[in-house]
N, CA, C and O atoms as a GROMACS GRO file, in nm:
protein
  320
    1MET      N    1   3.364   3.059   3.129
    1MET     CA    2   3.397   3.189   3.076
    1MET      C    3   3.271   3.249   3.011
    1MET      O    4   3.200   3.180   2.938
    2LYS      N    5   3.244   3.375   3.039
    2LYS     CA    6   3.128   3.443   2.984
    2LYS      C    7   3.157   3.492   2.843
    2LYS      O    8   3.266   3.542   2.814
    3HIS      N    9   3.057   3.477   2.755
    3HIS     CA   10   3.070   3.523   2.617
    3HIS      C   11   2.944   3.599   2.578
    3HIS      O   12   2.833   3.558   2.610
    4LEU      N   13   2.963   3.711   2.507
    4LEU     CA   14   2.855   3.786   2.447
    4LEU      C   15   2.873   3.773   2.296
    4LEU      O   16   2.978   3.809   2.244
    5ASN      N   17   2.771   3.723   2.227
    5ASN     CA   18   2.780   3.698   2.083
    5ASN      C   19   2.682   3.789   2.010
    5ASN      O   20   2.563   3.792   2.043
    6ILE      N   21   2.732   3.862   1.911
    6ILE     CA   22   2.650   3.952   1.830
    6ILE      C   23   2.671   3.912   1.684
    6ILE      O   24   2.785   3.909   1.638
    7ASP      N   25   2.564   3.882   1.613
    7ASP     CA   26   2.580   3.827   1.478
    7ASP      C   27   2.627   3.928   1.374
    7ASP      O   28   2.679   3.888   1.270
    8LYS      N   29   2.610   4.058   1.400
    8LYS     CA   30   2.656   4.161   1.305
    8LYS      C   31   2.736   4.265   1.382
    8LYS      O   32   2.686   4.324   1.478
    9ALA      N   33   2.858   4.287   1.340
    9ALA     CA   34   2.942   4.387   1.408
    9ALA      C   35   2.891   4.528   1.382
    9ALA      O   36   2.907   4.617   1.466
   10ASP      N   37   2.829   4.549   1.268
   10ASP     CA   38   2.777   4.679   1.230
   10ASP      C   39   2.650   4.655   1.149
   10ASP      O   40   2.645   4.562   1.069
   11SER      N   41   2.550   4.736   1.169
   11SER     CA   42   2.425   4.717   1.095
   11SER      C   43   2.354   4.850   1.078
   11SER      O   44   2.386   4.948   1.145
   12LEU      N   45   2.259   4.852   0.988
   12LEU     CA   46   2.174   4.969   0.971
   12LEU      C   47   2.066   4.966   1.078
   12LEU      O   48   2.034   4.859   1.131
   13GLN      N   49   2.010   5.082   1.110
   13GLN     CA   50   1.915   5.090   1.220
   13GLN      C   51   1.797   4.994   1.210
   13GLN      O   52   1.762   4.933   1.311
   14PRO      N   53   1.732   4.975   1.094
   14PRO     CA   54   1.616   4.885   1.093
   14PRO      C   55   1.650   4.736   1.091
   14PRO      O   56   1.559   4.653   1.099
   15GLU      N   57   1.776   4.701   1.081
   15GLU     CA   58   1.814   4.560   1.076
   15GLU      C   59   1.804   4.494   1.214
   15GLU      O   60   1.836   4.555   1.315
   16HIS      N   61   1.759   4.369   1.215
   16HIS     CA   62   1.759   4.292   1.339
   16HIS      C   63   1.901   4.241   1.366
   16HIS      O   64   1.970   4.197   1.274
   17VAL      N   65   1.942   4.247   1.490
   17VAL     CA   66   2.072   4.195   1.533
   17VAL      C   67   2.044   4.086   1.636
   17VAL      O   68   1.968   4.109   1.731
   18HIS      N   69   2.103   3.969   1.620
   18HIS     CA   70   2.081   3.858   1.712
   18HIS      C   71   2.192   3.858   1.817
   18HIS      O   72   2.310   3.846   1.783
   19ILE      N   73   2.154   3.872   1.943
   19ILE     CA   74   2.250   3.879   2.054
   19ILE      C   75   2.222   3.763   2.150
   19ILE      O   76   2.109   3.741   2.192
   20THR      N   77   2.328   3.691   2.184
   20THR     CA   78   2.318   3.584   2.283
   20THR      C   79   2.433   3.599   2.382
   20THR      O   80   2.535   3.660   2.353
   21ALA      N   81   2.413   3.542   2.499
   21ALA     CA   82   2.519   3.538   2.601
   21ALA      C   83   2.523   3.396   2.656
   21ALA      O   84   2.419   3.334   2.674
   22ASN      N   85   2.643   3.345   2.681
   22ASN     CA   86   2.655   3.211   2.740
   22ASN      C   87   2.770   3.208   2.839
   22ASN      O   88   2.850   3.300   2.847
   23GLY      N   89   2.775   3.099   2.914
   23GLY     CA   90   2.875   3.087   3.020
   23GLY      C   91   2.834   3.162   3.145
   23GLY      O   92   2.918   3.192   3.230
   24LEU      N   93   2.706   3.192   3.157
   24LEU     CA   94   2.656   3.267   3.272
   24LEU      C   95   2.614   3.172   3.384
   24LEU      O   96   2.606   3.051   3.364
   25ARG      N   97   2.588   3.229   3.500
   25ARG     CA   98   2.541   3.148   3.613
   25ARG      C   99   2.396   3.109   3.586
   25ARG      O  100   2.312   3.197   3.566
   26PRO      N  101   2.363   2.980   3.583
   26PRO     CA  102   2.226   2.937   3.559
   26PRO      C  103   2.128   3.004   3.656
   26PRO      O  104   2.149   3.003   3.777
   27GLY      N  105   2.022   3.063   3.601
   27GLY     CA  106   1.922   3.131   3.682
   27GLY      C  107   1.962   3.270   3.725
   27GLY      O  108   1.882   3.340   3.788
   28GLY      N  109   2.083   3.314   3.693
   28GLY     CA  110   2.129   3.447   3.731
   28GLY      C  111   2.060   3.555   3.648
   28GLY      O  112   2.016   3.530   3.537
   29THR      N  113   2.052   3.676   3.704
   29THR     CA  114   1.994   3.788   3.630
   29THR      C  115   2.105   3.881   3.584
   29THR      O  116   2.203   3.904   3.656
   30TYR      N  117   2.089   3.933   3.463
   30TYR     CA  118   2.192   4.014   3.399
   30TYR      C  119   2.128   4.135   3.332
   30TYR      O  120   2.022   4.124   3.270
   31ARG      N  121   2.194   4.250   3.344
   31ARG     CA  122   2.146   4.373   3.282
   31ARG      C  123   2.225   4.397   3.154
   31ARG      O  124   2.347   4.384   3.151
   32PHE      N  125   2.153   4.432   3.048
   32PHE     CA  126   2.213   4.466   2.920
   32PHE      C  127   2.172   4.609   2.886
   32PHE      O  128   2.054   4.642   2.885
   33ASP      N  129   2.271   4.694   2.857
   33ASP     CA  130   2.247   4.832   2.817
   33ASP      C  131   2.286   4.847   2.671
   33ASP      O  132   2.391   4.800   2.628
   34MET      N  133   2.200   4.913   2.594
   34MET     CA  134   2.226   4.934   2.452
   34MET      C  135   2.210   5.080   2.419
   34MET      O  136   2.117   5.146   2.466
   35LYS      N  137   2.302   5.132   2.338
   35LYS     CA  138   2.298   5.272   2.299
   35LYS      C  139   2.321   5.284   2.149
   35LYS      O  140   2.403   5.213   2.092
   36LEU      N  141   2.248   5.375   2.088
   36LEU     CA  142   2.264   5.406   1.947
   36LEU      C  143   2.292   5.555   1.938
   36LEU      O  144   2.211   5.637   1.984
   37ARG      N  145   2.403   5.591   1.880
   37ARG     CA  146   2.439   5.732   1.862
   37ARG      C  147   2.441   5.762   1.713
   37ARG      O  148   2.495   5.684   1.634
   38HIS      N  149   2.382   5.875   1.676
   38HIS     CA  150   2.383   5.916   1.536
   38HIS      C  151   2.382   6.067   1.529
   38HIS      O  152   2.382   6.134   1.632
   39ASN      N  153   2.380   6.123   1.409
   39ASN     CA  154   2.389   6.268   1.391
   39ASN      C  155   2.275   6.345   1.456
   39ASN      O  156   2.291   6.463   1.488
   40TYR      N  157   2.160   6.281   1.475
   40TYR     CA  158   2.043   6.351   1.528
   40TYR      C  159   2.022   6.328   1.676
   40TYR      O  160   1.919   6.371   1.730
   41GLY      N  161   2.114   6.264   1.743
   41GLY     CA  162   2.099   6.240   1.886
   41GLY      C  163   2.133   6.097   1.923
   41GLY      O  164   2.206   6.028   1.851
   42SER      N  165   2.079   6.053   2.035
   42SER     CA  166   2.109   5.919   2.086
   42SER      C  167   1.981   5.851   2.132
   42SER      O  168   1.884   5.916   2.172
   43HIS      N  169   1.982   5.720   2.127
   43HIS     CA  170   1.875   5.637   2.182
   43HIS      C  171   1.941   5.539   2.278
   43HIS      O  172   2.051   5.491   2.253
   44ALA      N  173   1.873   5.509   2.388
   44ALA     CA  174   1.927   5.413   2.485
   44ALA      C  175   1.814   5.325   2.536
   44ALA      O  176   1.700   5.370   2.549
   45SER      N  177   1.847   5.201   2.565
   45SER     CA  178   1.751   5.109   2.625
   45SER      C  179   1.828   5.012   2.713
   45SER      O  180   1.950   4.998   2.702
   46TYR      N  181   1.754   4.946   2.801
   46TYR     CA  182   1.818   4.842   2.883
   46TYR      C  183   1.714   4.736   2.915
   46TYR      O  184   1.594   4.758   2.904
   47CYS      N  185   1.764   4.621   2.954
   47CYS     CA  186   1.676   4.514   2.999
   47CYS      C  187   1.751   4.429   3.101
   47CYS      O  188   1.874   4.423   3.101
   48VAL      N  189   1.675   4.365   3.186
   48VAL     CA  190   1.730   4.267   3.280
   48VAL      C  191   1.670   4.133   3.242
   48VAL      O  192   1.548   4.116   3.238
   49LEU      N  193   1.758   4.037   3.213
   49LEU     CA  194   1.716   3.905   3.167
   49LEU      C  195   1.769   3.798   3.261
   49LEU      O  196   1.871   3.816   3.327
   50LYS      N  197   1.699   3.686   3.264
   50LYS     CA  198   1.740   3.574   3.348
   50LYS      C  199   1.801   3.465   3.260
   50LYS      O  200   1.743   3.427   3.158
   51ALA      N  201   1.917   3.416   3.300
   51ALA     CA  202   1.982   3.306   3.227
   51ALA      C  203   1.902   3.178   3.245
   51ALA      O  204   1.842   3.156   3.351
   52ASP      N  205   1.901   3.094   3.143
   52ASP     CA  206   1.830   2.967   3.153
   52ASP      C  207   1.909   2.867   3.237
   52ASP      O  208   2.013   2.902   3.293
   53GLU      N  209   1.860   2.745   3.246
   53GLU     CA  210   1.922   2.642   3.331
   53GLU      C  211   2.061   2.603   3.283
   53GLU      O  212   2.137   2.540   3.357
   54ASN      N  213   2.097   2.639   3.159
   54ASN     CA  214   2.231   2.610   3.107
   54ASN      C  215   2.323   2.732   3.110
   54ASN      O  216   2.437   2.724   3.064
   55GLY      N  217   2.275   2.844   3.166
   55GLY     CA  218   2.357   2.965   3.173
   55GLY      C  219   2.361   3.043   3.044
   55GLY      O  220   2.459   3.112   3.015
   56ASN      N  221   2.254   3.034   2.964
   56ASN     CA  222   2.246   3.104   2.836
   56ASN      C  223   2.132   3.204   2.835
   56ASN      O  224   2.031   3.186   2.902
   57ILE      N  225   2.152   3.312   2.758
   57ILE     CA  226   2.046   3.408   2.731
   57ILE      C  227   2.043   3.431   2.581
   57ILE      O  228   2.146   3.456   2.519
   58ASP      N  229   1.924   3.421   2.523
   58ASP     CA  230   1.904   3.451   2.382
   58ASP      C  231   1.806   3.568   2.376
   58ASP      O  232   1.689   3.552   2.409
   59MET      N  233   1.854   3.684   2.336
   59MET     CA  234   1.769   3.803   2.338
   59MET      C  235   1.653   3.795   2.239
   59MET      O  236   1.558   3.873   2.249
   60LYS      N  237   1.660   3.704   2.146
   60LYS     CA  238   1.549   3.687   2.051
   60LYS      C  239   1.428   3.624   2.119
   60LYS      O  240   1.315   3.649   2.078
   61THR      N  241   1.450   3.543   2.221
   61THR     CA  242   1.339   3.472   2.284
   61THR      C  243   1.318   3.506   2.431
   61THR      O  244   1.213   3.475   2.487
   62ALA      N  245   1.415   3.569   2.495
   62ALA     CA  246   1.404   3.600   2.638
   62ALA      C  247   1.309   3.717   2.662
   62ALA      O  248   1.312   3.816   2.588
   63LYS      N  249   1.227   3.705   2.762
   63LYS     CA  250   1.137   3.814   2.801
   63LYS      C  251   1.200   3.888   2.918
   63LYS      O  252   1.232   3.826   3.020
   64PRO      N  253   1.218   4.020   2.906
   64PRO     CA  254   1.282   4.096   3.014
   64PRO      C  255   1.204   4.090   3.146
   64PRO      O  256   1.080   4.090   3.147
   65LEU      N  257   1.278   4.083   3.255
   65LEU     CA  258   1.217   4.093   3.388
   65LEU      C  259   1.179   4.238   3.416
   65LEU      O  260   1.078   4.265   3.481
   66ARG      N  261   1.260   4.330   3.365
   66ARG     CA  262   1.233   4.474   3.374
   66ARG      C  263   1.323   4.544   3.273
   66ARG      O  264   1.416   4.485   3.218
   67GLY      N  265   1.293   4.670   3.250
   67GLY     CA  266   1.372   4.747   3.156
   67GLY      C  267   1.286   4.847   3.081
   67GLY      O  268   1.176   4.880   3.124
   68THR      N  269   1.338   4.894   2.968
   68THR     CA  270   1.266   4.993   2.890
   68THR      C  271   1.174   4.930   2.787
   68THR      O  272   1.102   5.001   2.717
   69TYR      N  273   1.174   4.799   2.776
   69TYR     CA  274   1.076   4.727   2.696
   69TYR      C  275   1.042   4.598   2.769
   69TYR      O  276   1.118   4.552   2.854
   70PHE      N  277   0.928   4.540   2.736
   70PHE     CA  278   0.877   4.432   2.820
   70PHE      C  279   0.848   4.301   2.748
   70PHE      O  280   0.818   4.201   2.814
   71GLY      N  281   0.856   4.298   2.617
   71GLY     CA  282   0.828   4.174   2.544
   71GLY      C  283   0.954   4.118   2.481
   71GLY      O  284   1.057   4.186   2.473
   72LYS      N  285   0.945   3.992   2.437
   72LYS     CA  286   1.058   3.934   2.366
   72LYS      C  287   1.069   4.001   2.230
   72LYS      O  288   0.973   4.062   2.183
   73ASP      N  289   1.184   3.991   2.166
   73ASP     CA  290   1.204   4.047   2.034
   73ASP      C  291   1.126   3.963   1.934
   73ASP      O  292   1.148   3.842   1.925
   74ALA      N  293   1.038   4.025   1.859
   74ALA     CA  294   0.961   3.952   1.758
   74ALA      C  295   1.037   3.954   1.626
   74ALA      O  296   1.085   4.058   1.583
   75GLY      N  297   1.048   3.840   1.564
   75GLY     CA  298   1.114   3.829   1.435
   75GLY      C  299   1.026   3.886   1.324
   75GLY      O  300   0.915   3.932   1.352
   76PRO      N  301   1.073   3.884   1.198
   76PRO     CA  302   1.000   3.945   1.088
   76PRO      C  303   0.864   3.880   1.061
   76PRO      O  304   0.778   3.944   1.002
   77ASN      N  305   0.844   3.756   1.102
   77ASN     CA  306   0.716   3.687   1.077
   77ASN      C  307   0.633   3.672   1.203
   77ASN      O  308   0.538   3.593   1.206
   78GLU      N  309   0.666   3.747   1.307
   78GLU     CA  310   0.594   3.738   1.434
   78GLU      C  311   0.531   3.872   1.465
   78GLU      O  312   0.572   3.975   1.411
   79THR      N  313   0.432   3.872   1.552
   79THR     CA  314   0.372   3.998   1.596
   79THR      C  315   0.434   4.036   1.729
   79THR      O  316   0.474   3.950   1.807
   80ARG      N  317   0.442   4.161   1.754
   80ARG     CA  318   0.499   4.212   1.878
   80ARG      C  319   0.392   4.220   1.985
   80ARG      O  320   0.420   4.260   2.098
   0.00000   0.00000   0.00000
């Protein structure tokens, strides 16, 4: 069974949100679309990620194959 896990149901814009997916086909590619809507307009991004050998994706460490950004998510003590 596929699961998408998000550590915060609601957050402020500058907060980091940790997103993982599991129960996926090992080595499969998956597209994730994200949208932020607010009073001043909307922001949207997407990425295509590859599941690891166990069928998991951790957006904190996965590097997109393609999308609107190209590097892994850097934590507060890492450089982008």
